[in-house]
Each structure stands twice: as C-alpha cells, then as structure tokens.
C-alpha angles and dihedrals in degrees: 000000000000112000132206095212093111091064099030113133092206092056092047092050091048090052092050094047107029094172095054126106089247090058091050090049090048093053091048090048094052091060092072108014113118090202091057091049090051090049091052090050090051090052092048091052094051095043099044107080092169093069091051099039106061 
C-alpha cells in the first residue's frame, strides 16, 4: 500500500506544533491507520541496508 503520509499537511502541522490538538489527534490516528503502518514499512525498507545487502 502506497501512503501519502510523506506529503500529508496534517502530519506536517502536527510535527511543527507537537502540543496542539491536531498533533494529539495525529498520534491517536497513527495507532490504527493502515496508511501510517504502510508508510512506516516503506521507511524501514529504505533505511535498512542489512536486509538488502546479504
């Protein structure tokens, strides 16, 4: 699943203002969102050279 989290305006706002209601909503949302889980998996694949090297 390709996610849009990298360009999400809500995520960017939450990162800029971590104490805001939007940030709290964002953190709650990431606990169950399949798109966020896919985004995290994408990041892990691109940042884990060990799994691709051997």
